[in-house]
Residue frames as qw, qx, qy, qz and C-alpha x, y, z in Angstrom:
[[0.619, 0.146, -0.081, 0.767, -2.55, 3.62, -8.06],
 [0.208, -0.540, -0.286, 0.764, -2.00, 7.03, -6.53],
 [0.338, 0.879, 0.325, -0.084, -3.68, 10.05, -8.07],
 [0.583, 0.417, 0.064, 0.694, -1.58, 12.16, -10.42],
 [0.335, -0.545, -0.270, 0.720, -0.20, 15.32, -8.85],
 [0.283, 0.908, 0.304, 0.059, -1.64, 18.59, -10.12],
 [0.547, 0.433, -0.058, 0.714, 0.85, 21.05, -11.55],
 [0.216, -0.786, 0.009, -0.579, -0.53, 23.68, -9.15],
 [0.816, -0.576, 0.006, -0.049, 0.57, 21.47, -6.26],
 [0.821, 0.292, -0.216, 0.440, 4.20, 21.29, -7.33],
 [0.164, 0.638, -0.306, 0.688, 5.38, 24.40, -5.52],
 [0.578, -0.585, 0.211, -0.528, 3.63, 23.73, -2.20],
 [0.886, -0.290, 0.356, -0.069, 4.78, 20.09, -1.99],
 [0.489, 0.731, -0.453, -0.144, 7.80, 20.19, -4.29],
 [0.015, 0.498, -0.858, 0.128, 10.18, 17.91, -2.41],
 [0.594, 0.006, 0.705, -0.387, 7.44, 15.54, -1.30],
 [0.783, 0.516, 0.052, -0.344, 6.26, 15.07, -4.88],
 [0.415, 0.643, -0.642, -0.045, 9.77, 14.26, -6.09],
 [0.263, -0.321, 0.861, -0.294, 10.13, 11.75, -3.26],
 [0.726, 0.210, 0.500, -0.423, 6.84, 10.10, -4.09],
 [0.731, 0.602, -0.199, -0.252, 7.59, 9.79, -7.80],
 [0.211, 0.604, -0.765, 0.077, 11.08, 8.44, -7.10],
 [0.458, -0.170, 0.799, -0.350, 9.67, 5.80, -4.75],
 [0.801, 0.382, 0.256, -0.382, 7.13, 4.70, -7.34],
 [0.628, 0.651, -0.412, -0.105, 9.88, 4.26, -9.92],
 [0.020, -0.538, 0.815, -0.213, 12.27, 2.54, -7.50],
 [0.658, -0.047, 0.636, -0.400, 9.61, -0.07, -6.72],
 [0.827, 0.411, 0.381, -0.041, 9.50, -1.25, -10.35],
 [0.414, -0.374, 0.507, 0.657, 12.54, -1.51, -12.61],
 [0.346, 0.449, 0.692, 0.447, 10.23, -1.69, -15.63],
 [0.012, 0.936, 0.348, -0.052, 8.51, 1.56, -14.74],
 [0.340, -0.768, 0.226, 0.493, 11.88, 3.21, -14.22],
 [0.460, -0.089, 0.644, 0.605, 13.27, 1.91, -17.53],
 [0.258, 0.667, 0.621, 0.321, 10.20, 3.05, -19.47],
 [0.140, -0.947, -0.171, 0.235, 10.33, 6.45, -17.78],
 [0.393, -0.592, 0.395, 0.581, 14.00, 6.91, -18.69],
 [0.432, 0.183, 0.699, 0.540, 13.46, 5.73, -22.26],
 [0.160, 0.830, 0.517, 0.132, 10.62, 8.21, -22.76],
 [0.154, -0.973, -0.021, 0.173, 12.51, 11.19, -21.34],
 [0.600, -0.352, 0.430, 0.576, 15.82, 10.36, -23.05],
 [0.386, 0.252, 0.547, 0.699, 16.77, 12.39, -26.12],
 [0.049, 0.130, -0.018, -0.990, 14.95, 15.33, -27.68],
 [0.301, -0.292, -0.695, -0.584, 11.70, 13.84, -28.97],
 [0.366, -0.195, 0.365, -0.834, 8.63, 14.84, -26.98],
 [0.849, 0.047, 0.208, -0.484, 6.53, 11.82, -27.98],
 [0.062, 0.386, -0.903, -0.176, 7.46, 8.18, -28.58],
 [0.792, -0.028, -0.386, -0.472, 5.60, 5.08, -29.71],
 [0.863, -0.385, 0.274, -0.179, 5.34, 1.89, -27.69],
 [0.939, 0.241, 0.005, 0.246, 7.69, 0.09, -30.07],
 [0.356, 0.732, -0.290, 0.504, 10.28, 2.87, -29.84],
 [0.443, -0.671, 0.411, -0.430, 10.24, 2.79, -26.05],
 [0.972, -0.141, 0.171, -0.078, 10.32, -1.02, -26.03],
 [0.802, 0.449, -0.152, 0.363, 13.44, -1.01, -28.19],
 [0.119, 0.736, -0.361, 0.561, 15.18, 1.64, -26.09],
 [0.556, -0.533, 0.436, -0.465, 14.28, -0.05, -22.79],
 [0.288, 0.259, -0.920, -0.067, 14.86, -3.60, -24.08],
 [0.390, 0.103, 0.726, -0.557, 11.40, -4.66, -22.95],
 [0.164, 0.388, 0.859, 0.290, 8.42, -6.44, -24.56],
 [0.112, -0.345, -0.269, -0.892, 5.82, -4.05, -25.93],
 [0.556, -0.590, -0.528, -0.254, 3.15, -5.32, -23.52],
 [0.598, -0.406, -0.375, 0.581, 5.44, -4.57, -20.59],
 [0.190, 0.068, 0.061, 0.977, 5.86, -1.04, -21.93],
 [0.339, -0.493, -0.454, -0.661, 2.08, -0.63, -22.21],
 [0.635, -0.566, -0.516, 0.103, 1.57, -1.81, -18.63],
 [0.511, -0.314, -0.216, 0.770, 4.30, 0.43, -17.24],
 [0.083, 0.223, 0.247, 0.939, 3.20, 3.36, -19.40],
 [0.423, -0.611, -0.522, -0.419, -0.35, 3.07, -18.12],
 [0.626, -0.568, -0.390, 0.366, 0.97, 3.21, -14.56],
 [0.392, -0.094, -0.001, 0.915, 3.16, 6.23, -15.35],
 [0.138, -0.448, -0.392, -0.791, 0.13, 8.03, -16.76],
 [0.558, -0.648, -0.503, -0.122, -1.88, 7.24, -13.63],
 [0.609, -0.454, -0.241, 0.604, 0.93, 8.70, -11.53],
 [0.122, 0.976, 0.100, -0.148, 1.02, 11.87, -13.60],
 [0.520, -0.526, 0.444, 0.505, 4.51, 11.16, -14.93],
 [0.166, -0.085, 0.659, 0.729, 3.62, 11.23, -18.63],
 [0.549, 0.403, 0.173, -0.711, 0.82, 11.97, -21.05],
 [0.477, 0.122, 0.819, 0.293, -0.48, 10.27, -24.19],
 [0.421, 0.549, -0.078, -0.718, -1.85, 11.11, -27.61],
 [0.723, 0.264, 0.625, 0.131, -2.90, 9.41, -30.82],
 [0.161, 0.615, -0.369, -0.678, -1.70, 10.20, -34.32],
 [0.861, 0.403, 0.263, -0.164, -2.40, 8.77, -37.74],
 [0.145, -0.573, 0.681, 0.432, 0.32, 7.19, -39.83],
 [0.171, 0.108, -0.842, -0.501, -0.67, 5.80, -43.24],
 [0.592, -0.277, -0.419, -0.630, -4.29, 5.73, -42.11],
 [0.694, -0.291, -0.638, 0.166, -3.56, 3.75, -38.94],
 [0.407, -0.861, 0.047, -0.300, -3.91, 5.11, -35.42],
 [0.652, 0.228, -0.518, 0.505, -0.63, 5.21, -33.51],
 [0.579, -0.788, -0.208, -0.016, -0.55, 5.52, -29.71],
 [0.473, 0.514, -0.333, 0.633, 2.18, 7.77, -28.34],
 [0.568, -0.646, -0.347, 0.373, 3.43, 8.47, -24.83],
 [0.257, 0.798, 0.015, 0.545, 4.32, 12.13, -24.32],
 [0.465, -0.037, -0.455, 0.759, 6.58, 14.01, -21.95],
 [0.232, -0.898, -0.371, -0.034, 5.29, 16.55, -19.46],
 [0.320, 0.751, -0.194, 0.544, 7.20, 19.83, -19.23],
 [0.433, -0.749, 0.309, -0.394, 7.21, 20.04, -15.43],
 [0.947, -0.234, 0.212, 0.066, 8.48, 16.45, -15.19],
 [0.754, 0.509, -0.067, 0.410, 11.22, 17.06, -17.78],
 [0.041, 0.837, -0.270, 0.475, 12.60, 19.85, -15.62],
 [0.505, -0.589, 0.539, -0.329, 13.12, 17.54, -12.63],
 [0.936, 0.190, -0.255, -0.150, 13.68, 14.27, -14.49],
 [0.535, 0.448, -0.614, 0.370, 17.33, 13.87, -13.49],
 [0.232, -0.403, 0.591, -0.659, 16.58, 14.37, -9.82],
 [0.860, -0.074, 0.133, -0.488, 13.73, 11.86, -9.85],
 [0.884, 0.294, -0.365, 0.013, 15.90, 9.24, -11.56],
 [0.266, 0.502, -0.655, 0.498, 18.85, 9.77, -9.17],
 [0.468, -0.295, 0.540, -0.634, 16.61, 9.19, -6.17],
 [0.918, 0.094, -0.034, -0.383, 14.85, 6.25, -7.81],
 [0.788, 0.351, -0.475, 0.175, 18.20, 4.55, -8.31],
 [0.329, 0.190, -0.655, 0.653, 19.28, 5.34, -4.74],
 [0.488, -0.619, -0.442, -0.429, 16.08, 4.96, -2.68],
 [0.636, -0.386, -0.467, 0.478, 18.04, 4.88, 0.60],
 [0.239, 0.075, -0.071, 0.966, 18.59, 8.62, 0.17],
 [0.271, -0.545, -0.467, -0.641, 14.87, 9.33, 0.12],
 [0.588, -0.609, -0.514, 0.137, 14.39, 8.75, 3.84],
 [0.492, -0.316, -0.173, 0.793, 16.89, 11.55, 4.55],
 [0.113, 0.400, 0.332, 0.847, 15.04, 14.16, 2.52],
 [0.078, 0.295, 0.507, -0.806, 13.18, 16.90, 4.40],
 [0.123, -0.405, -0.666, -0.614, 9.51, 17.12, 3.40],
 [0.351, -0.386, 0.082, -0.849, 6.43, 18.83, 4.77],
 [0.828, -0.258, 0.109, -0.486, 4.89, 15.58, 5.99],
 [0.302, 0.349, -0.880, 0.108, 7.18, 12.92, 7.34],
 [0.644, -0.333, -0.679, -0.115, 5.80, 9.92, 9.18],
 [0.316, -0.654, 0.266, -0.634, 4.68, 10.91, 12.67],
 [0.931, -0.320, -0.025, -0.174, 4.96, 7.40, 14.07],
 [0.064, -0.678, 0.728, -0.087, 8.10, 6.35, 15.85],
 [0.552, 0.155, -0.808, -0.135, 9.04, 2.72, 15.58],
 [0.361, -0.186, -0.868, 0.286, 7.02, 0.49, 17.84],
 [0.125, 0.060, 0.357, -0.924, 4.73, 3.30, 18.89],
 [0.099, 0.550, 0.828, -0.037, 0.96, 3.40, 19.30],
 [0.067, -0.086, -0.161, -0.981, -1.14, 6.08, 17.66],
 [0.076, 0.551, 0.780, -0.287, -4.53, 6.73, 19.22],
 [0.149, 0.396, 0.420, 0.803, -6.41, 8.91, 16.77],
 [0.315, -0.806, -0.493, -0.094, -8.83, 10.10, 19.46],
 [0.501, -0.661, -0.086, 0.551, -5.94, 12.11, 20.93],
 [0.350, 0.076, 0.364, 0.860, -5.24, 13.91, 17.67],
 [0.178, 0.571, 0.354, -0.719, -7.18, 17.15, 17.75],
 [0.512, 0.578, 0.582, 0.253, -9.36, 17.43, 14.63],
 [0.087, 0.979, 0.089, -0.164, -8.83, 21.20, 14.70],
 [0.324, -0.700, 0.493, 0.402, -5.11, 20.75, 14.22],
 [0.354, -0.153, 0.823, 0.418, -5.28, 18.30, 11.36],
 [0.188, 0.497, 0.780, 0.331, -8.65, 18.77, 9.68],
 [0.036, -0.268, -0.109, 0.957, -9.52, 22.32, 8.74],
 [0.199, -0.266, -0.655, -0.678, -12.56, 21.61, 6.58],
 [0.414, -0.120, 0.324, -0.842, -15.75, 22.93, 8.15],
 [0.814, 0.009, -0.303, -0.495, -17.79, 20.12, 6.67],
 [0.637, 0.119, -0.730, 0.219, -15.45, 17.56, 8.18],
 [0.009, 0.154, -0.617, 0.772, -15.75, 19.17, 11.62],
 [0.620, -0.059, 0.100, -0.776, -19.53, 19.13, 11.45],
 [0.816, 0.079, -0.514, -0.255, -19.58, 15.56, 10.29],
 [0.432, 0.179, -0.763, 0.446, -17.28, 14.54, 13.12],
 [0.213, -0.090, 0.531, -0.816, -19.48, 16.16, 15.76],
 [0.691, 0.061, -0.016, -0.720, -22.67, 14.88, 14.22],
 [0.682, 0.167, -0.694, -0.160, -21.57, 11.27, 13.75],
 [0.836, -0.495, 0.068, -0.229, -22.27, 8.68, 16.38],
 [0.064, -0.649, 0.754, -0.074, -19.14, 7.37, 18.04],
 [0.708, 0.085, -0.682, -0.161, -18.63, 3.64, 17.45],
 [0.806, -0.543, -0.119, -0.204, -19.27, 1.36, 20.40],
 [0.796, -0.479, 0.219, 0.298, -15.64, 0.33, 20.79],
 [0.008, 0.783, -0.485, -0.389, -12.20, 1.20, 19.53],
 [0.930, 0.365, -0.034, 0.034, -10.79, -0.64, 16.56],
 [0.419, -0.731, 0.496, 0.211, -7.23, -1.73, 17.31],
 [0.849, 0.519, -0.090, 0.037, -4.97, -2.60, 14.40],
 [0.550, -0.625, 0.451, 0.321, -1.45, -3.94, 14.77],
 [0.654, 0.722, -0.208, -0.091, 0.82, -3.63, 11.76],
 [0.764, -0.404, 0.431, 0.259, 3.58, -6.27, 11.74],
 [0.533, 0.805, -0.230, -0.124, 6.19, -5.27, 9.17],
 [0.762, -0.350, 0.451, 0.305, 9.06, -7.52, 8.14],
 [0.607, 0.785, -0.122, -0.008, 11.69, -6.87, 5.51],
 [0.765, -0.496, 0.282, 0.299, 14.88, -8.76, 6.35],
 [0.677, 0.148, 0.394, 0.604, 16.35, -8.26, 2.87],
 [0.049, -0.625, -0.050, 0.778, 15.37, -4.57, 2.58],
 [0.163, 0.048, 0.699, 0.695, 13.86, -5.10, -0.88],
 [0.128, -0.652, -0.646, -0.375, 10.30, -3.91, -0.20],
 [0.033, 0.307, -0.209, 0.928, 9.01, -0.68, 1.32],
 [0.383, -0.539, -0.748, 0.052, 6.75, -1.70, 4.19],
 [0.230, -0.381, -0.319, 0.837, 7.49, 1.68, 5.79],
 [0.160, 0.000, -0.333, -0.929, 5.74, 3.46, 2.92],
 [0.410, -0.376, -0.766, -0.321, 2.74, 1.16, 3.28],
 [0.382, -0.498, -0.618, 0.472, 2.51, 2.02, 6.97],
 [0.101, -0.243, -0.048, 0.964, 2.84, 5.75, 6.31],
 [0.258, -0.131, -0.514, -0.808, 0.10, 5.75, 3.69],
 [0.439, -0.466, -0.765, -0.071, -2.27, 3.74, 5.89],
 [0.307, -0.407, -0.464, 0.725, -1.64, 6.14, 8.78],
 [0.066, 0.176, -0.097, -0.977, -2.55, 9.21, 6.74],
 [0.350, -0.238, -0.688, -0.589, -5.55, 7.49, 5.15],
 [0.426, -0.487, -0.743, 0.173, -6.99, 6.47, 8.52],
 [0.231, -0.330, -0.316, 0.859, -6.35, 9.91, 9.97],
 [0.184, 0.036, -0.275, -0.943, -8.71, 11.41, 7.38],
 [0.303, -0.294, -0.850, -0.315, -11.63, 9.04, 8.01],
 [0.482, -0.584, -0.224, -0.614, -14.95, 9.57, 9.77],
 [0.840, -0.515, -0.137, -0.104, -14.24, 7.18, 12.64],
 [0.536, 0.526, -0.461, 0.473, -10.58, 8.11, 13.13],
 [0.276, -0.592, 0.443, -0.614, -11.15, 8.92, 16.80],
 [0.881, -0.237, 0.253, -0.321, -12.10, 5.30, 17.45],
 [0.899, 0.352, -0.217, 0.143, -9.02, 3.78, 15.81],
 [0.467, -0.754, 0.449, 0.106, -5.81, 2.81, 17.56],
 [0.830, 0.516, -0.205, 0.060, -2.97, 1.81, 15.26],
 [0.587, -0.670, 0.425, 0.159, 0.27, 0.17, 16.35],
 [0.664, 0.656, -0.358, -0.021, 3.34, -0.31, 14.18],
 [0.762, -0.477, 0.419, 0.129, 5.83, -3.10, 14.95],
 [0.523, 0.727, -0.419, -0.146, 8.78, -2.89, 12.53],
 [0.311, 0.455, -0.827, 0.113, 11.20, -5.77, 12.01],
 [0.765, -0.297, 0.211, -0.532, 8.60, -8.04, 13.63],
 [0.105, 0.277, -0.953, 0.057, 9.67, -11.41, 15.00],
 [0.527, -0.303, -0.745, -0.276, 7.35, -14.33, 15.64],
 [0.376, -0.332, -0.660, 0.560, 7.63, -13.64, 19.37],
 [0.070, 0.076, 0.072, -0.992, 6.36, -10.10, 18.74],
 [0.455, -0.253, -0.589, -0.618, 3.11, -11.52, 17.39],
 [0.555, -0.415, -0.707, 0.139, 2.42, -13.28, 20.67],
 [0.272, -0.232, -0.369, 0.858, 3.41, -10.21, 22.69],
 [0.209, -0.045, -0.183, -0.959, 1.01, -8.00, 20.75],
 [0.533, -0.332, -0.676, -0.385, -1.83, -10.51, 21.05],
 [0.523, -0.402, -0.639, 0.395, -1.35, -10.56, 24.82],
 [0.265, -0.352, -0.260, 0.859, -0.71, -6.87, 25.49],
 [0.140, 0.138, -0.238, -0.951, -2.37, -4.90, 22.68],
 [0.384, 0.357, 0.822, -0.225, -5.20, -7.38, 21.94],
 [0.139, 0.268, -0.369, -0.879, -5.80, -6.17, 18.38],
 [0.696, 0.407, 0.391, -0.444, -9.01, -6.57, 16.42],
 [0.763, 0.642, -0.069, -0.027, -6.95, -6.69, 13.23],
 [0.611, -0.482, 0.461, 0.426, -3.51, -8.17, 12.61],
 [0.612, 0.779, -0.071, -0.111, -1.92, -6.89, 9.41],
 [0.733, -0.328, 0.416, 0.428, 1.20, -8.64, 8.16],
 [0.495, 0.854, -0.115, -0.116, 3.34, -6.91, 5.54],
 [0.355, -0.618, 0.665, 0.222, 6.39, -8.65, 4.17],
 [0.349, 0.349, -0.780, -0.385, 7.26, -11.80, 2.22],
 [0.725, -0.034, 0.551, -0.411, 5.25, -14.99, 1.92],
 [0.648, 0.393, -0.528, -0.383, 4.60, -18.11, -0.14],
 [0.526, 0.147, -0.835, 0.069, 4.43, -21.87, 0.25],
 [0.660, -0.601, -0.411, -0.186, 1.95, -21.65, 3.16],
 [0.645, -0.382, -0.252, 0.612, 4.44, -19.63, 5.19],
 [0.105, 0.966, 0.039, 0.233, 5.40, -16.04, 5.93],
 [0.668, 0.232, -0.314, 0.634, 8.79, -14.53, 6.72],
 [0.432, -0.895, -0.109, 0.022, 9.44, -12.92, 10.10],
 [0.145, 0.807, -0.510, 0.260, 12.66, -11.31, 11.25],
 [0.767, 0.028, -0.602, 0.222, 15.02, -13.90, 12.67],
 [0.623, -0.768, -0.146, -0.017, 15.20, -13.92, 16.47],
 [0.725, -0.404, 0.146, 0.537, 19.00, -13.98, 16.25],
 [0.160, 0.869, -0.107, -0.456, 19.09, -11.24, 13.57],
 [0.509, -0.119, 0.696, 0.493, 20.50, -13.51, 10.89],
 [0.263, 0.357, -0.341, -0.829, 20.01, -12.26, 7.35],
 [0.276, -0.043, -0.849, -0.450, 17.18, -13.69, 5.28],
 [0.585, -0.252, 0.129, -0.760, 14.69, -13.81, 8.13],
 [0.258, -0.061, 0.936, -0.233, 12.83, -16.81, 9.52],
 [0.471, -0.058, -0.592, -0.652, 10.33, -18.68, 7.34],
 [0.302, -0.014, 0.760, -0.575, 7.43, -19.68, 9.60],
 [0.122, -0.245, -0.889, -0.366, 4.80, -22.19, 8.49],
 [0.424, -0.412, -0.228, -0.774, 1.13, -21.24, 8.74],
 [0.730, -0.387, -0.563, -0.031, 0.49, -24.00, 11.28],
 [0.523, -0.179, -0.428, 0.715, 2.91, -22.40, 13.72],
 [0.049, -0.180, -0.004, -0.982, 1.56, -18.88, 13.16],
 [0.571, -0.398, -0.444, -0.565, -1.98, -20.19, 13.59],
 [0.679, -0.343, -0.593, 0.262, -1.04, -21.89, 16.86],
 [0.273, -0.038, -0.293, 0.916, 0.19, -18.55, 18.19],
 [0.306, -0.233, -0.179, -0.906, -3.03, -16.77, 17.24],
 [0.681, -0.351, -0.568, -0.302, -5.11, -19.60, 18.70],
 [0.602, -0.212, -0.586, 0.499, -3.24, -19.41, 22.02],
 [0.012, 0.066, -0.239, 0.969, -5.08, -16.31, 23.24],
 [0.131, 0.501, 0.772, -0.368, -8.47, -15.64, 24.82],
 [0.281, 0.798, 0.194, -0.496, -9.00, -12.62, 22.55],
 [0.565, 0.072, 0.571, 0.592, -7.99, -13.56, 18.99],
 [0.098, 0.320, -0.200, -0.921, -8.26, -10.91, 16.27],
 [0.641, 0.487, 0.433, -0.406, -11.35, -10.73, 14.09],
 [0.680, 0.731, -0.020, -0.052, -9.43, -10.06, 10.90],
 [0.633, -0.420, 0.443, 0.476, -6.04, -11.21, 9.62],
 [0.556, 0.815, -0.061, -0.151, -4.55, -9.53, 6.54],
 [0.750, -0.249, 0.421, 0.445, -1.58, -11.27, 4.90],
 [0.399, 0.895, -0.031, -0.197, -0.33, -8.56, 2.57],
 [0.291, -0.570, 0.702, 0.313, 2.48, -10.56, 1.00],
 [0.455, 0.366, -0.637, -0.503, 3.06, -12.66, -2.10],
 [0.618, 0.044, -0.752, -0.224, 1.22, -15.96, -2.59],
 [0.129, -0.194, 0.727, -0.645, -0.33, -16.12, 0.88],
 [0.691, -0.053, -0.076, -0.717, -3.78, -17.45, -0.09],
 [0.771, 0.057, -0.623, -0.121, -3.09, -21.18, -0.37],
 [0.594, -0.138, -0.697, 0.378, -3.56, -22.78, 3.02],
 [0.007, -0.260, 0.301, -0.918, -4.62, -19.56, 4.76],
 [0.647, -0.409, -0.343, -0.544, -7.97, -21.10, 5.68],
 [0.638, -0.138, -0.657, 0.377, -6.13, -22.72, 8.60],
 [0.108, 0.107, -0.361, 0.920, -6.45, -19.38, 10.42],
 [0.493, -0.366, -0.315, -0.723, -10.26, -19.61, 10.42],
 [0.613, -0.302, -0.696, 0.221, -9.97, -21.80, 13.51],
 [0.368, -0.447, -0.405, 0.708, -9.33, -18.58, 15.45],
 [0.002, 0.304, -0.113, -0.946, -9.93, -15.65, 13.08],
 [0.526, 0.538, 0.526, -0.397, -13.26, -14.79, 11.47],
 [0.622, 0.779, 0.068, -0.048, -11.89, -13.36, 8.22],
 [0.602, -0.387, 0.411, 0.564, -8.54, -13.80, 6.45],
 [0.528, 0.834, -0.011, -0.162, -7.48, -11.70, 3.46],
 [0.624, -0.382, 0.531, 0.429, -4.54, -13.01, 1.45],
 [0.316, 0.672, -0.382, -0.551, -2.98, -12.82, -2.01],
 [0.939, 0.250, 0.177, -0.156, -3.50, -15.44, -4.71],
 [0.834, 0.356, 0.022, 0.421, -0.09, -14.92, -6.31],
 [0.529, -0.142, -0.054, 0.835, 2.98, -12.69, -6.41],
 [0.047, 0.926, 0.373, 0.022, 1.93, -9.06, -5.88],
 [0.423, 0.574, -0.082, 0.696, 3.82, -5.89, -6.80],
 [0.387, -0.224, -0.499, 0.743, 5.17, -3.96, -3.82],
 [0.129, -0.017, -0.014, -0.991, 3.37, -0.76, -4.81],
 [0.526, -0.272, -0.576, -0.564, 0.14, -2.63, -5.52],
 [0.544, -0.340, -0.715, 0.278, 0.20, -4.19, -2.06],
 [0.198, -0.199, -0.342, 0.897, 0.56, -0.75, -0.51],
 [0.290, -0.088, -0.256, -0.918, -2.22, 0.84, -2.55],
 [0.559, -0.322, -0.710, -0.282, -4.57, -2.03, -1.76],
 [0.467, -0.345, -0.648, 0.492, -3.95, -1.83, 1.98],
 [0.060, -0.088, -0.156, 0.982, -4.31, 1.95, 2.10],
 [0.436, -0.156, -0.349, -0.815, -7.71, 1.95, 0.40],
 [0.577, -0.282, -0.765, -0.051, -8.87, -1.12, 2.33],
 [0.376, -0.350, -0.590, 0.623, -8.28, 0.47, 5.74],
 [0.101, 0.010, -0.036, -0.994, -9.60, 3.82, 4.59],
 [0.527, -0.245, -0.540, -0.609, -12.89, 2.10, 3.73],
 [0.555, -0.316, -0.734, 0.230, -12.96, 0.09, 6.97],
 [0.275, -0.308, -0.419, 0.808, -12.51, 3.28, 9.02],
 [0.267, -0.050, -0.201, -0.941, -15.29, 4.99, 7.08],
 [0.577, 0.057, 0.558, -0.593, -17.67, 2.32, 8.37],
 [0.672, 0.327, -0.468, -0.471, -17.74, 0.20, 5.22],
 [0.957, -0.158, 0.196, -0.143, -18.15, -3.57, 5.44],
 [0.506, -0.456, 0.644, 0.349, -15.12, -5.79, 5.01],
 [0.630, 0.396, 0.625, 0.235, -16.62, -6.95, 1.72],
 [0.311, 0.933, 0.169, 0.064, -16.93, -3.41, 0.37],
 [0.280, -0.848, 0.391, 0.225, -13.46, -2.49, 1.65],
 [0.642, -0.131, 0.675, 0.341, -12.04, -5.49, -0.21],
 [0.532, 0.662, 0.480, 0.220, -13.82, -4.40, -3.39],
 [0.059, 0.994, -0.039, -0.081, -12.53, -0.84, -3.01],
 [0.460, -0.630, 0.536, 0.324, -8.94, -2.00, -2.62],
 [0.613, 0.148, 0.687, 0.361, -9.21, -4.13, -5.75],
 [0.374, 0.851, 0.361, 0.075, -10.92, -1.33, -7.68],
 [0.137, -0.924, 0.248, 0.257, -8.04, 1.04, -6.91],
 [0.510, -0.340, 0.682, 0.400, -5.55, -1.47, -8.32],
 [0.540, 0.485, 0.642, 0.248, -7.64, -1.98, -11.44],
 [0.191, 0.966, 0.164, -0.061, -7.95, 1.77, -12.00],
 [0.253, -0.822, 0.420, 0.290, -4.18, 2.09, -11.66],
 [0.670, 0.575, -0.423, -0.202, -3.53, -0.48, -14.36],
 [0.262, -0.482, 0.823, -0.149, -2.05, -3.07, -12.04],
 [0.621, 0.078, -0.707, -0.329, -2.37, -6.69, -13.22],
 [0.201, 0.036, -0.859, 0.469, -2.60, -7.57, -9.51],
 [0.412, -0.228, 0.043, -0.881, -6.18, -6.31, -9.10],
 [0.837, -0.187, -0.295, -0.421, -7.74, -9.75, -8.64],
 [0.509, 0.250, -0.747, 0.347, -5.09, -11.12, -6.28],
 [0.197, -0.191, 0.618, -0.737, -6.60, -10.08, -2.91],
 [0.618, -0.230, -0.621, -0.423, -9.14, -12.68, -1.79],
 [0.408, -0.439, 0.470, -0.648, -10.89, -13.54, 1.46],
 [0.416, -0.159, -0.894, 0.054, -11.50, -16.65, 3.52],
 [0.419, -0.381, 0.127, -0.815, -14.61, -16.24, 5.70],
 [0.146, -0.027, 0.913, -0.379, -15.81, -18.31, 8.61],
 [0.175, -0.371, -0.838, -0.361, -19.05, -20.16, 7.89],
 [0.204, -0.717, -0.637, 0.197, -22.12, -18.10, 8.79],
 [0.183, -0.630, -0.038, 0.754, -20.53, -14.68, 8.27],
 [0.502, 0.734, 0.400, 0.221, -21.45, -12.35, 5.43],
 [0.500, -0.115, 0.071, 0.856, -18.66, -10.03, 4.27],
 [0.056, 0.540, 0.416, 0.729, -21.24, -7.72, 2.68],
 [0.435, -0.778, -0.248, -0.379, -22.67, -6.83, 6.09],
 [0.781, -0.417, -0.236, 0.401, -19.77, -7.47, 8.46],
 [0.173, 0.856, -0.111, 0.474, -18.37, -4.14, 9.70],
 [0.643, -0.113, -0.464, 0.599, -15.61, -3.41, 12.19],
 [0.100, -0.230, -0.259, 0.933, -16.74, 0.20, 12.73],
 [0.294, -0.027, -0.270, -0.916, -19.97, 2.14, 12.38]]
């Protein structure tokens, strides 16, 4: 999960912090309900059972959500003794209490968040290509140590091209946030100048073939809905609900090119079963064993690509993505899993460096 925001950072990134917290709460009704239950009324600290009763949730659900709120910097915790027993309490934070109402309003109306002015909005227009070699390090990276490292590092032999196919026909997941976070993570990495990233929103099945022919990506990243050995693309006729496309059909598209991608990432629910069919054309496939939380999927992808673009192996990048989820208290930490073509070793297979 994301790092908690320091109090000293509140003034410099005030609106952006509120936006980020609101998005985190809007992505999970349980997190939002626990947050509201904790900050409702006058008491500064509440037990798990008290919050569970107020939020009408099981106590374990409160513990899970509370752990995530702590990781986000939205609450604190303490222990007290009652009749000799230790009692765990969640506590309010003063700076959060002062903006609680605004966070909750935005969390319940996430469509308003995109209209908010912040210091760092996404710099990628829909369907655009970002070549990080054309972004001047002097304009975006002011650290002297980073500049020296950039000049002193050997440039990779070839560019790494990643196409991000985002689908969300029902507008219930935030693939745009996932793309934004990956963009900023890659922009901070050692080998950023060798990375070309393309975003294709509202991707149709036909867009996959177009990108394979024209962009020729090394990595195809799918973000959206999945399950039942299929993934959901936008419908070609723009009908609601999207188009459910079986793996066999998707695999036939990927196989119908002279330059198939090396890596396929299926960042959607329950995409693991049957995904080995893609190994006919792709060397590595990363998919999810079960239903994954929207926020968890985004955090995993962000850390995964950050590691890849730092020259880490695919195996280490996979471990890093899972470690971030575990540290954030997500029960989804063991869901990402890889299929690997026979003869390849994920521990040594790198896309950069």
